[in-house]
C-alpha positions as CSV (number, residue, x, y, z in Angstrom):
1,X,0.0,0.0,0.0
2,X,1.4,3.4,-1.0
3,X,2.3,5.7,1.9
4,X,0.7,9.2,2.1
5,X,3.2,11.9,1.2
6,X,3.4,13.0,4.8
7,X,4.7,9.6,5.8
8,X,7.4,9.3,3.2
9,X,11.1,9.6,4.2
10,X,11.7,12.4,1.6
11,X,8.8,14.5,3.1
12,X,9.8,13.9,6.7
13,X,13.5,14.6,6.0
14,X,12.7,17.9,4.3
15,X,10.2,18.9,6.9
16,X,12.6,18.2,9.8
17,X,15.4,20.2,8.1
18,X,13.2,23.1,7.4
19,X,11.8,23.1,11.0
20,X,15.4,23.8,12.1
21,X,15.9,26.5,9.5
22,X,18.8,24.8,7.8
23,X,19.6,24.8,4.1
24,X,20.5,21.5,2.5
25,X,24.2,22.6,2.5
26,X,24.1,23.5,6.2
27,X,22.6,20.1,7.1
28,X,25.2,18.3,4.9
29,X,28.0,20.0,6.8
30,X,26.6,18.9,10.1
31,X,26.5,15.2,9.2
32,X,29.5,15.1,6.9
33,X,28.0,14.7,3.4
34,X,27.2,17.0,0.5
35,X,24.2,19.1,-0.5
36,X,23.7,17.0,-3.5
37,X,23.2,13.9,-1.3
38,X,20.6,15.8,0.9
39,X,18.8,16.9,-2.3
40,X,18.7,13.3,-3.6
41,X,17.2,12.1,-0.2
42,X,14.6,14.8,-0.2
43,X,13.7,14.0,-3.8
44,X,13.3,10.3,-3.1
45,X,16.1,9.4,-5.6
46,X,18.3,7.7,-2.9
47,X,17.8,6.6,0.7
48,X,20.1,7.3,3.7
49,X,22.2,4.2,4.6
50,X,22.6,2.9,8.2
51,X,25.5,5.3,8.9
52,X,23.5,8.4,8.0
53,X,20.3,7.2,9.5
54,X,22.1,7.0,12.8
55,X,23.6,10.5,12.3
56,X,20.2,12.0,11.5
57,X,18.5,10.3,14.4
58,X,21.1,11.8,16.8
59,X,21.1,15.2,15.2
60,X,17.3,15.6,15.4
61,X,16.8,13.7,18.7
62,X,14.2,11.4,17.0
63,X,14.2,7.7,16.5
64,X,14.8,6.2,13.1
65,X,11.2,5.1,13.0
66,X,10.0,8.7,13.8
67,X,12.0,10.0,10.9
68,X,10.5,7.3,8.5
69,X,14.0,5.9,8.0
70,X,13.3,2.2,8.5
71,X,14.6,0.7,5.2
72,X,12.2,-1.3,3.0
73,X,12.6,-5.0,3.0
74,X,13.8,-5.0,-0.6
75,X,16.8,-2.9,0.5
76,X,18.3,-6.0,2.0
77,X,17.8,-8.0,-1.2
78,X,18.8,-5.4,-3.7
79,X,21.9,-7.4,-4.7
80,X,24.2,-4.4,-4.6
81,X,27.9,-5.2,-4.2
82,X,28.8,-1.9,-2.5
83,X,30.0,-2.1,1.1
84,X,27.8,-0.8,3.8
85,X,29.1,1.9,6.1
86,X,28.3,1.0,9.7
87,X,30.7,3.1,11.8
88,X,28.7,6.0,13.3
89,X,30.9,9.1,13.7
90,X,29.3,10.0,17.0
91,X,30.9,7.1,18.8
92,X,34.3,7.4,17.0
93,X,35.9,9.3,19.9
94,X,34.8,6.8,22.6
95,X,35.5,3.6,20.6
96,X,37.9,3.4,17.8
97,X,39.0,0.3,15.9
98,X,42.2,1.9,14.9
99,X,44.6,4.8,15.6
100,X,43.4,8.4,15.8
101,X,45.9,9.8,13.4
102,X,46.3,8.0,10.1
103,X,49.7,8.6,8.6
104,X,50.2,6.9,5.2
105,X,47.4,4.4,5.8
106,X,44.4,3.3,3.8
107,X,41.1,5.1,4.3
108,X,39.3,3.0,7.0
109,X,36.0,4.8,6.9
110,X,34.4,7.8,5.1
111,X,34.2,10.0,8.2
112,X,38.0,10.1,8.2
113,X,38.0,12.5,5.2
114,X,38.1,16.1,6.5
115,X,37.8,19.2,4.4
116,X,37.6,19.0,0.6
117,X,33.9,19.8,0.8
118,X,33.8,21.6,-2.5
119,X,35.8,18.9,-4.2
120,X,33.6,16.2,-2.8
121,X,30.5,18.0,-3.9
122,X,31.8,18.5,-7.5
123,X,33.0,14.9,-7.8
124,X,29.6,13.5,-6.6
125,X,27.6,15.9,-8.8
126,X,29.6,15.2,-11.9
127,X,29.7,11.5,-11.4
128,X,25.9,11.4,-10.8
129,X,25.6,13.0,-14.3
130,X,28.1,10.5,-15.8
131,X,30.6,13.3,-16.4
132,X,34.3,12.5,-16.1
133,X,36.7,14.2,-13.7
134,X,40.5,14.6,-13.4
135,X,41.9,14.9,-9.9
136,X,45.4,16.3,-9.7
137,X,47.7,17.3,-6.8
138,X,51.1,16.7,-5.3
139,X,52.1,13.4,-3.7
140,X,50.2,12.4,-0.5
141,X,47.7,15.2,-0.9
142,X,44.6,13.0,-0.4
143,X,43.8,12.1,-4.0
144,X,43.4,8.4,-3.5
145,X,41.4,8.9,-0.3
146,X,39.0,11.2,-2.2
147,X,38.1,8.4,-4.6
148,X,38.0,5.7,-1.9
149,X,35.6,8.0,0.0
150,X,33.4,8.1,-3.1
151,X,33.6,4.3,-3.3
152,X,32.5,3.9,0.4
153,X,29.4,6.1,-0.2
154,X,28.7,5.2,-3.8
155,X,25.3,3.7,-3.2
156,X,24.3,6.4,-0.8
157,X,25.5,9.3,-2.9
158,X,24.8,8.0,-6.4
159,X,22.3,5.2,-6.2
160,X,22.7,1.4,-6.4
161,X,23.0,1.4,-10.2
162,X,26.4,3.2,-10.1
163,X,29.3,0.8,-9.8
164,X,32.5,2.6,-8.7
165,X,35.7,0.6,-9.3
166,X,39.3,1.3,-8.7
167,X,42.5,0.5,-10.7
168,X,46.1,1.7,-10.3
169,X,47.7,2.3,-13.8
170,X,51.2,1.4,-12.5
171,X,50.2,-2.2,-11.7
172,X,52.3,-4.7,-13.8
173,X,49.1,-6.1,-15.2
174,X,48.2,-2.7,-16.6
175,X,51.4,-2.3,-18.6
176,X,49.6,-3.5,-21.8
177,X,46.1,-2.7,-23.2
178,X,45.0,-6.3,-22.9
179,X,46.2,-6.5,-19.3
180,X,44.5,-3.2,-18.4
181,X,41.2,-4.4,-20.0
182,X,41.4,-7.7,-18.2
183,X,41.7,-5.9,-14.9
184,X,38.7,-3.7,-15.8
185,X,36.6,-6.7,-16.7
186,X,37.5,-8.4,-13.4
187,X,36.6,-5.4,-11.4
188,X,33.2,-5.1,-13.0
189,X,32.7,-8.9,-12.7
190,X,32.4,-9.3,-16.5
191,X,33.4,-12.4,-18.4
192,X,36.6,-12.5,-20.5
193,X,37.6,-14.8,-23.3
194,X,40.8,-15.4,-25.3
195,X,39.0,-14.9,-28.6
196,X,38.1,-11.3,-27.7
197,X,40.7,-9.2,-25.8
198,X,41.7,-5.5,-25.5
199,X,39.4,-2.7,-26.4
200,X,36.9,-4.9,-28.2
201,X,36.4,-6.9,-25.0
202,X,36.1,-3.6,-23.1
203,X,33.4,-2.4,-25.5
204,X,31.5,-5.7,-25.3
205,X,31.6,-5.6,-21.5
206,X,30.2,-2.0,-21.4
207,X,27.4,-3.1,-23.7
208,X,26.5,-5.8,-21.2
209,X,26.5,-3.3,-18.3
210,X,24.3,-0.9,-20.4
211,X,21.7,-3.7,-20.9
212,X,21.5,-4.1,-17.2
213,X,21.1,-0.4,-16.7
214,X,24.4,-0.2,-14.7
215,X,26.4,2.9,-14.8
216,X,30.1,2.0,-14.7
217,X,32.5,4.5,-13.0
218,X,36.2,3.6,-13.4
219,X,38.7,5.4,-11.1
220,X,42.3,5.2,-12.6
221,X,44.9,6.1,-10.0
222,X,48.5,7.0,-10.9
223,X,47.4,7.9,-14.4
224,X,51.0,8.6,-15.1
225,X,51.4,4.9,-15.6
226,X,50.0,5.2,-19.1
227,X,52.5,8.0,-20.1
228,X,55.6,6.1,-21.3
229,X,54.1,2.9,-22.5
230,X,54.0,2.3,-26.2
231,X,50.7,0.5,-26.4
232,X,48.7,3.4,-24.9
233,X,48.6,5.4,-28.1
234,X,46.3,8.1,-29.5
235,X,43.9,5.4,-30.6
236,X,43.6,4.1,-27.0
237,X,42.6,7.5,-25.6
238,X,40.2,8.1,-28.5
239,X,38.5,4.8,-27.7
240,X,38.2,5.6,-24.0
241,X,36.5,8.9,-24.9
242,X,34.2,7.2,-27.4
243,X,33.1,4.7,-24.7
244,X,32.2,7.5,-22.3
245,X,30.0,9.0,-25.0
246,X,28.4,5.8,-26.2
247,X,28.0,3.6,-23.1
248,X,27.9,6.0,-20.2
249,X,31.3,5.1,-18.9
250,X,32.5,7.7,-16.3
251,X,36.2,8.1,-15.9
252,X,37.9,9.6,-12.8
253,X,41.6,10.0,-13.6
254,X,44.0,10.6,-10.6
255,X,47.5,12.0,-11.2
256,X,50.1,14.5,-10.0
257,X,50.2,16.5,-13.2
258,X,47.5,17.6,-15.7
259,X,46.5,14.9,-18.2
260,X,47.9,16.8,-21.1
261,X,51.4,16.7,-19.5
262,X,51.1,12.9,-19.1
263,X,49.8,11.6,-22.4
264,X,51.2,14.3,-24.7
265,X,50.0,17.1,-26.8
266,X,49.0,14.8,-29.7
267,X,46.1,13.5,-27.7
268,X,44.6,17.0,-27.6
269,X,43.3,16.4,-31.2
270,X,41.4,13.4,-30.0
271,X,39.1,15.4,-27.8
272,X,40.1,13.2,-24.8
273,X,40.7,16.1,-22.5
274,X,37.4,17.7,-23.4
275,X,35.4,15.2,-21.3
276,X,37.1,16.1,-18.0
277,X,36.8,18.8,-15.4
278,X,40.0,19.2,-13.4
279,X,40.0,19.3,-9.6
280,X,43.2,20.4,-8.0
281,X,43.9,19.4,-4.4
282,X,45.8,21.9,-2.4
283,X,46.9,22.0,1.3
284,X,44.1,22.6,3.8
285,X,42.9,26.1,4.2
286,X,42.8,27.5,7.8
287,X,39.1,26.5,8.0
288,X,39.8,23.0,6.9
289,X,42.8,22.7,9.3
290,X,40.6,24.0,12.2
291,X,38.0,21.3,11.5
292,X,40.7,18.6,11.5
293,X,42.6,19.8,14.5
294,X,39.4,20.3,16.6
295,X,38.0,16.9,15.8
296,X,41.2,15.0,16.2
297,X,42.4,16.9,19.2
298,X,39.1,16.1,20.9
299,X,39.5,12.4,20.1
300,X,43.1,12.5,21.4
301,X,42.2,14.5,24.5
302,X,44.8,17.1,23.7
303,X,45.8,19.9,26.1
304,X,45.7,23.5,25.0
305,X,49.4,23.4,24.5
306,X,49.1,20.3,22.3
307,X,46.5,22.0,20.2
308,X,48.8,24.9,19.6
309,X,51.7,22.6,18.8
310,X,49.6,20.8,16.2
311,X,48.8,24.1,14.6
312,X,52.5,25.0,14.5
313,X,54.0,21.7,13.4
314,X,51.1,20.9,10.9
315,X,51.8,24.1,9.0
316,X,54.0,24.1,5.9
317,X,54.7,27.5,4.4
318,X,52.4,30.4,5.2
319,X,48.8,29.4,6.0
320,X,49.1,26.0,4.4
321,X,48.3,22.8,6.3
322,X,48.9,19.6,4.2
323,X,46.6,16.9,5.5
324,X,49.4,14.3,5.7
325,X,51.6,16.7,7.7
326,X,48.7,17.3,10.1
327,X,48.3,13.6,10.6
328,X,52.0,13.1,11.2
329,X,52.2,16.0,13.7
330,X,49.2,14.7,15.6
331,X,50.6,11.2,15.7
332,X,54.0,12.3,17.0
333,X,52.5,14.6,19.6
334,X,50.3,11.8,20.8
335,X,53.2,9.3,20.9
336,X,55.5,11.8,22.7
337,X,52.9,12.8,25.3
338,X,54.3,13.1,28.8
339,X,57.8,14.1,27.7
340,X,59.2,17.5,28.6
341,X,57.8,19.3,25.6
342,X,58.8,22.7,27.0
343,X,62.5,21.8,26.9
344,X,64.0,23.6,23.8
345,X,66.3,20.6,23.1
346,X,63.3,18.2,23.0
347,X,61.4,20.6,20.7
348,X,64.4,20.8,18.3
349,X,64.7,17.0,18.2
350,X,60.9,16.7,17.6
351,X,61.0,19.1,14.7
352,X,63.9,17.4,13.1
353,X,62.2,14.0,13.4
354,X,59.0,15.3,11.9
355,X,60.8,16.9,9.0
356,X,62.7,13.7,8.2
357,X,59.7,11.5,8.3
358,X,57.5,13.9,6.3
359,X,60.0,14.7,3.6
360,X,60.8,11.0,3.3
361,X,57.4,10.3,1.9
362,X,56.5,13.5,0.2
363,X,59.6,14.5,-1.7
Protein backbone atom coordinates (compact mmCIF):
# COMPACT_ATOMS: atom_id res chain seq x y z
CA UNK A 1 0.00 0.00 0.00
CA UNK A 2 1.37 3.39 -0.96
CA UNK A 3 2.29 5.69 1.90
CA UNK A 4 0.73 9.17 2.08
CA UNK A 5 3.22 11.91 1.20
CA UNK A 6 3.40 13.03 4.84
CA UNK A 7 4.74 9.60 5.84
CA UNK A 8 7.41 9.25 3.18
CA UNK A 9 11.08 9.63 4.16
CA UNK A 10 11.66 12.41 1.64
CA UNK A 11 8.82 14.49 3.09
CA UNK A 12 9.81 13.86 6.71
CA UNK A 13 13.47 14.64 6.04
CA UNK A 14 12.68 17.90 4.28
CA UNK A 15 10.16 18.94 6.94
CA UNK A 16 12.57 18.21 9.79
CA UNK A 17 15.37 20.15 8.13
CA UNK A 18 13.16 23.14 7.40
CA UNK A 19 11.82 23.15 10.97
CA UNK A 20 15.39 23.83 12.12
CA UNK A 21 15.86 26.55 9.53
CA UNK A 22 18.76 24.80 7.80
CA UNK A 23 19.59 24.80 4.12
CA UNK A 24 20.54 21.52 2.47
CA UNK A 25 24.18 22.61 2.50
CA UNK A 26 24.06 23.45 6.22
CA UNK A 27 22.58 20.05 7.08
CA UNK A 28 25.16 18.34 4.86
CA UNK A 29 27.98 20.04 6.75
CA UNK A 30 26.56 18.93 10.11
CA UNK A 31 26.50 15.23 9.19
CA UNK A 32 29.52 15.06 6.89
CA UNK A 33 28.04 14.69 3.42
CA UNK A 34 27.18 16.95 0.48
CA UNK A 35 24.24 19.13 -0.46
CA UNK A 36 23.75 16.96 -3.54
CA UNK A 37 23.16 13.94 -1.30
CA UNK A 38 20.61 15.79 0.85
CA UNK A 39 18.79 16.89 -2.29
CA UNK A 40 18.66 13.31 -3.57
CA UNK A 41 17.25 12.08 -0.24
CA UNK A 42 14.57 14.76 -0.23
CA UNK A 43 13.67 13.97 -3.83
CA UNK A 44 13.34 10.26 -3.09
CA UNK A 45 16.11 9.36 -5.55
CA UNK A 46 18.26 7.69 -2.90
CA UNK A 47 17.76 6.60 0.71
CA UNK A 48 20.07 7.27 3.70
CA UNK A 49 22.17 4.24 4.61
CA UNK A 50 22.64 2.95 8.15
CA UNK A 51 25.49 5.32 8.90
CA UNK A 52 23.52 8.44 7.97
CA UNK A 53 20.27 7.18 9.49
CA UNK A 54 22.11 7.03 12.81
CA UNK A 55 23.59 10.51 12.29
CA UNK A 56 20.19 12.02 11.45
CA UNK A 57 18.53 10.30 14.41
CA UNK A 58 21.08 11.75 16.85
CA UNK A 59 21.06 15.20 15.24
CA UNK A 60 17.28 15.56 15.40
CA UNK A 61 16.76 13.70 18.68
CA UNK A 62 14.25 11.42 16.98
CA UNK A 63 14.15 7.68 16.54
CA UNK A 64 14.84 6.21 13.12
CA UNK A 65 11.20 5.12 13.02
CA UNK A 66 9.95 8.65 13.77
CA UNK A 67 12.00 9.97 10.87
CA UNK A 68 10.53 7.34 8.54
CA UNK A 69 13.98 5.90 7.96
CA UNK A 70 13.27 2.22 8.45
CA UNK A 71 14.57 0.66 5.21
CA UNK A 72 12.16 -1.26 3.04
CA UNK A 73 12.62 -5.04 2.98
CA UNK A 74 13.81 -4.95 -0.59
CA UNK A 75 16.85 -2.92 0.46
CA UNK A 76 18.33 -6.04 1.99
CA UNK A 77 17.84 -8.00 -1.19
CA UNK A 78 18.79 -5.38 -3.73
CA UNK A 79 21.86 -7.37 -4.67
CA UNK A 80 24.20 -4.38 -4.62
CA UNK A 81 27.88 -5.19 -4.24
CA UNK A 82 28.77 -1.93 -2.51
CA UNK A 83 30.04 -2.09 1.09
CA UNK A 84 27.78 -0.83 3.85
CA UNK A 85 29.13 1.92 6.07
CA UNK A 86 28.32 1.04 9.67
CA UNK A 87 30.71 3.11 11.80
CA UNK A 88 28.75 6.02 13.32
CA UNK A 89 30.92 9.11 13.73
CA UNK A 90 29.28 10.03 17.05
CA UNK A 91 30.93 7.10 18.81
CA UNK A 92 34.26 7.41 17.05
CA UNK A 93 35.90 9.27 19.93
CA UNK A 94 34.84 6.78 22.60
CA UNK A 95 35.46 3.58 20.64
CA UNK A 96 37.88 3.41 17.76
CA UNK A 97 38.98 0.28 15.91
CA UNK A 98 42.25 1.94 14.89
CA UNK A 99 44.60 4.84 15.57
CA UNK A 100 43.37 8.41 15.84
CA UNK A 101 45.94 9.82 13.41
CA UNK A 102 46.29 8.01 10.09
CA UNK A 103 49.71 8.62 8.57
CA UNK A 104 50.21 6.89 5.21
CA UNK A 105 47.37 4.43 5.85
CA UNK A 106 44.41 3.29 3.75
CA UNK A 107 41.13 5.10 4.33
CA UNK A 108 39.31 2.99 6.98
CA UNK A 109 35.96 4.81 6.95
CA UNK A 110 34.41 7.77 5.10
CA UNK A 111 34.24 10.03 8.16
CA UNK A 112 38.05 10.10 8.23
CA UNK A 113 38.02 12.46 5.23
CA UNK A 114 38.15 16.05 6.47
CA UNK A 115 37.81 19.22 4.43
CA UNK A 116 37.59 18.99 0.65
CA UNK A 117 33.86 19.79 0.81
CA UNK A 118 33.83 21.64 -2.51
CA UNK A 119 35.85 18.93 -4.24
CA UNK A 120 33.64 16.17 -2.83
CA UNK A 121 30.52 18.03 -3.92
CA UNK A 122 31.79 18.54 -7.46
CA UNK A 123 32.97 14.93 -7.76
CA UNK A 124 29.64 13.51 -6.61
CA UNK A 125 27.64 15.91 -8.75
CA UNK A 126 29.62 15.22 -11.93
CA UNK A 127 29.68 11.46 -11.37
CA UNK A 128 25.92 11.40 -10.82
CA UNK A 129 25.58 13.01 -14.27
CA UNK A 130 28.05 10.51 -15.79
CA UNK A 131 30.60 13.27 -16.36
CA UNK A 132 34.31 12.47 -16.09
CA UNK A 133 36.70 14.19 -13.68
CA UNK A 134 40.46 14.62 -13.41
CA UNK A 135 41.90 14.92 -9.88
CA UNK A 136 45.42 16.32 -9.66
CA UNK A 137 47.68 17.31 -6.80
CA UNK A 138 51.11 16.67 -5.28
CA UNK A 139 52.06 13.36 -3.71
CA UNK A 140 50.21 12.43 -0.53
CA UNK A 141 47.66 15.23 -0.89
CA UNK A 142 44.64 12.96 -0.42
CA UNK A 143 43.75 12.15 -4.03
CA UNK A 144 43.37 8.41 -3.48
CA UNK A 145 41.42 8.94 -0.27
CA UNK A 146 38.99 11.15 -2.18
CA UNK A 147 38.07 8.41 -4.64
CA UNK A 148 37.95 5.73 -1.93
CA UNK A 149 35.58 8.04 -0.05
CA UNK A 150 33.38 8.06 -3.15
CA UNK A 151 33.56 4.26 -3.27
CA UNK A 152 32.49 3.95 0.37
CA UNK A 153 29.42 6.11 -0.16
CA UNK A 154 28.68 5.24 -3.79
CA UNK A 155 25.30 3.66 -3.16
CA UNK A 156 24.33 6.44 -0.78
CA UNK A 157 25.55 9.34 -2.91
CA UNK A 158 24.82 8.01 -6.39
CA UNK A 159 22.34 5.15 -6.15
CA UNK A 160 22.70 1.40 -6.44
CA UNK A 161 23.05 1.42 -10.24
CA UNK A 162 26.42 3.18 -10.08
CA UNK A 163 29.34 0.77 -9.76
CA UNK A 164 32.49 2.62 -8.73
CA UNK A 165 35.67 0.59 -9.30
CA UNK A 166 39.34 1.35 -8.72
CA UNK A 167 42.51 0.54 -10.67
CA UNK A 168 46.12 1.65 -10.34
CA UNK A 169 47.67 2.27 -13.77
CA UNK A 170 51.15 1.41 -12.48
CA UNK A 171 50.23 -2.21 -11.70
CA UNK A 172 52.28 -4.66 -13.79
CA UNK A 173 49.08 -6.12 -15.21
CA UNK A 174 48.17 -2.69 -16.60
CA UNK A 175 51.39 -2.33 -18.62
CA UNK A 176 49.56 -3.48 -21.78
CA UNK A 177 46.14 -2.65 -23.18
CA UNK A 178 45.04 -6.29 -22.91
CA UNK A 179 46.19 -6.46 -19.31
CA UNK A 180 44.45 -3.21 -18.43
CA UNK A 181 41.18 -4.37 -19.99
CA UNK A 182 41.42 -7.73 -18.22
CA UNK A 183 41.68 -5.90 -14.88
CA UNK A 184 38.69 -3.71 -15.76
CA UNK A 185 36.56 -6.72 -16.68
CA UNK A 186 37.50 -8.44 -13.43
CA UNK A 187 36.60 -5.36 -11.37
CA UNK A 188 33.15 -5.14 -12.95
CA UNK A 189 32.72 -8.93 -12.74
CA UNK A 190 32.42 -9.29 -16.50
CA UNK A 191 33.40 -12.45 -18.40
CA UNK A 192 36.57 -12.52 -20.47
CA UNK A 193 37.65 -14.77 -23.32
CA UNK A 194 40.79 -15.43 -25.29
CA UNK A 195 38.99 -14.87 -28.56
CA UNK A 196 38.13 -11.28 -27.65
CA UNK A 197 40.66 -9.16 -25.81
CA UNK A 198 41.70 -5.54 -25.53
CA UNK A 199 39.41 -2.65 -26.38
CA UNK A 200 36.94 -4.89 -28.24
CA UNK A 201 36.42 -6.89 -25.04
CA UNK A 202 36.07 -3.63 -23.09
CA UNK A 203 33.38 -2.42 -25.49
CA UNK A 204 31.51 -5.72 -25.26
CA UNK A 205 31.61 -5.56 -21.46
CA UNK A 206 30.24 -2.01 -21.42
CA UNK A 207 27.39 -3.09 -23.70
CA UNK A 208 26.52 -5.83 -21.20
CA UNK A 209 26.47 -3.33 -18.33
CA UNK A 210 24.34 -0.94 -20.36
CA UNK A 211 21.74 -3.65 -20.95
CA UNK A 212 21.54 -4.14 -17.16
CA UNK A 213 21.14 -0.37 -16.68
CA UNK A 214 24.37 -0.25 -14.70
CA UNK A 215 26.43 2.95 -14.76
CA UNK A 216 30.15 2.04 -14.66
CA UNK A 217 32.55 4.47 -12.98
CA UNK A 218 36.23 3.64 -13.44
CA UNK A 219 38.73 5.39 -11.15
CA UNK A 220 42.26 5.19 -12.56
CA UNK A 221 44.88 6.10 -9.97
CA UNK A 222 48.48 6.96 -10.90
CA UNK A 223 47.37 7.85 -14.43
CA UNK A 224 51.03 8.61 -15.12
CA UNK A 225 51.41 4.86 -15.60
CA UNK A 226 50.03 5.23 -19.14
CA UNK A 227 52.49 7.97 -20.05
CA UNK A 228 55.58 6.12 -21.26
CA UNK A 229 54.05 2.87 -22.50
CA UNK A 230 54.01 2.33 -26.24
CA UNK A 231 50.68 0.50 -26.41
CA UNK A 232 48.74 3.41 -24.93
CA UNK A 233 48.55 5.41 -28.12
CA UNK A 234 46.27 8.10 -29.46
CA UNK A 235 43.85 5.35 -30.56
CA UNK A 236 43.58 4.07 -26.98
CA UNK A 237 42.57 7.45 -25.60
CA UNK A 238 40.19 8.07 -28.49
CA UNK A 239 38.53 4.75 -27.72
CA UNK A 240 38.17 5.63 -24.02
CA UNK A 241 36.53 8.91 -24.94
CA UNK A 242 34.18 7.19 -27.39
CA UNK A 243 33.11 4.69 -24.71
CA UNK A 244 32.22 7.49 -22.30
CA UNK A 245 29.98 8.99 -24.98
CA UNK A 246 28.38 5.77 -26.24
CA UNK A 247 28.05 3.59 -23.15
CA UNK A 248 27.90 6.03 -20.24
CA UNK A 249 31.34 5.09 -18.91
CA UNK A 250 32.50 7.65 -16.35
CA UNK A 251 36.24 8.12 -15.86
CA UNK A 252 37.94 9.55 -12.79
CA UNK A 253 41.63 10.05 -13.56
CA UNK A 254 44.01 10.65 -10.65
CA UNK A 255 47.49 12.04 -11.20
CA UNK A 256 50.10 14.50 -9.97
CA UNK A 257 50.18 16.45 -13.24
CA UNK A 258 47.46 17.57 -15.68
CA UNK A 259 46.50 14.87 -18.17
CA UNK A 260 47.92 16.84 -21.09
CA UNK A 261 51.37 16.69 -19.50
CA UNK A 262 51.11 12.92 -19.09
CA UNK A 263 49.82 11.62 -22.41
CA UNK A 264 51.23 14.30 -24.70
CA UNK A 265 49.95 17.11 -26.85
CA UNK A 266 49.01 14.78 -29.71
CA UNK A 267 46.10 13.48 -27.68
CA UNK A 268 44.56 16.96 -27.60
CA UNK A 269 43.33 16.44 -31.15
CA UNK A 270 41.39 13.37 -29.99
CA UNK A 271 39.10 15.41 -27.76
CA UNK A 272 40.06 13.17 -24.83
CA UNK A 273 40.69 16.09 -22.48
CA UNK A 274 37.38 17.74 -23.35
CA UNK A 275 35.37 15.24 -21.29
CA UNK A 276 37.09 16.10 -17.99
CA UNK A 277 36.78 18.79 -15.37
CA UNK A 278 40.01 19.18 -13.43
CA UNK A 279 39.97 19.28 -9.61
CA UNK A 280 43.22 20.42 -8.00
CA UNK A 281 43.87 19.36 -4.41
CA UNK A 282 45.83 21.91 -2.39
CA UNK A 283 46.89 22.01 1.27
CA UNK A 284 44.10 22.60 3.78
CA UNK A 285 42.85 26.14 4.24
CA UNK A 286 42.76 27.53 7.78
CA UNK A 287 39.08 26.55 8.04
CA UNK A 288 39.78 22.97 6.94
CA UNK A 289 42.77 22.74 9.27
CA UNK A 290 40.63 23.99 12.16
CA UNK A 291 38.00 21.32 11.47
CA UNK A 292 40.66 18.59 11.47
CA UNK A 293 42.56 19.84 14.53
CA UNK A 294 39.44 20.32 16.63
CA UNK A 295 38.01 16.90 15.76
CA UNK A 296 41.25 14.96 16.16
CA UNK A 297 42.37 16.94 19.19
CA UNK A 298 39.11 16.08 20.93
CA UNK A 299 39.54 12.39 20.13
CA UNK A 300 43.12 12.48 21.44
CA UNK A 301 42.16 14.53 24.51
CA UNK A 302 44.84 17.09 23.67
CA UNK A 303 45.77 19.87 26.08
CA UNK A 304 45.67 23.49 24.96
CA UNK A 305 49.42 23.38 24.46
CA UNK A 306 49.14 20.27 22.29
CA UNK A 307 46.48 21.99 20.17
CA UNK A 308 48.83 24.93 19.64
CA UNK A 309 51.74 22.64 18.76
CA UNK A 310 49.59 20.81 16.23
CA UNK A 311 48.79 24.13 14.56
CA UNK A 312 52.51 24.95 14.53
CA UNK A 313 53.95 21.65 13.35
CA UNK A 314 51.14 20.91 10.91
CA UNK A 315 51.80 24.09 8.96
CA UNK A 316 54.04 24.10 5.89
CA UNK A 317 54.74 27.50 4.42
CA UNK A 318 52.44 30.39 5.23
CA UNK A 319 48.85 29.44 6.04
CA UNK A 320 49.08 26.01 4.39
CA UNK A 321 48.35 22.80 6.25
CA UNK A 322 48.90 19.63 4.17
CA UNK A 323 46.57 16.88 5.48
CA UNK A 324 49.37 14.32 5.72
CA UNK A 325 51.57 16.70 7.69
CA UNK A 326 48.72 17.33 10.15
CA UNK A 327 48.27 13.57 10.57
CA UNK A 328 51.98 13.12 11.23
CA UNK A 329 52.20 16.05 13.66
CA UNK A 330 49.23 14.73 15.64
CA UNK A 331 50.57 11.18 15.65
CA UNK A 332 53.97 12.27 16.95
CA UNK A 333 52.52 14.62 19.57
CA UNK A 334 50.33 11.80 20.85
CA UNK A 335 53.24 9.35 20.92
CA UNK A 336 55.49 11.84 22.75
CA UNK A 337 52.86 12.78 25.33
CA UNK A 338 54.29 13.12 28.82
CA UNK A 339 57.75 14.10 27.71
CA UNK A 340 59.22 17.47 28.56
CA UNK A 341 57.77 19.34 25.59
CA UNK A 342 58.83 22.71 27.03
CA UNK A 343 62.50 21.75 26.86
CA UNK A 344 63.98 23.56 23.80
CA UNK A 345 66.28 20.61 23.08
CA UNK A 346 63.34 18.19 22.96
CA UNK A 347 61.44 20.60 20.73
CA UNK A 348 64.35 20.78 18.31
CA UNK A 349 64.71 17.00 18.18
CA UNK A 350 60.95 16.67 17.64
CA UNK A 351 61.00 19.14 14.74
CA UNK A 352 63.94 17.36 13.10
CA UNK A 353 62.24 13.97 13.37
CA UNK A 354 59.01 15.33 11.94
CA UNK A 355 60.76 16.91 8.96
CA UNK A 356 62.75 13.75 8.24
CA UNK A 357 59.69 11.50 8.28
CA UNK A 358 57.50 13.92 6.33
CA UNK A 359 60.01 14.67 3.61
CA UNK A 360 60.83 10.99 3.32
CA UNK A 361 57.36 10.26 1.94
CA UNK A 362 56.47 13.51 0.19
CA UNK A 363 59.62 14.49 -1.69
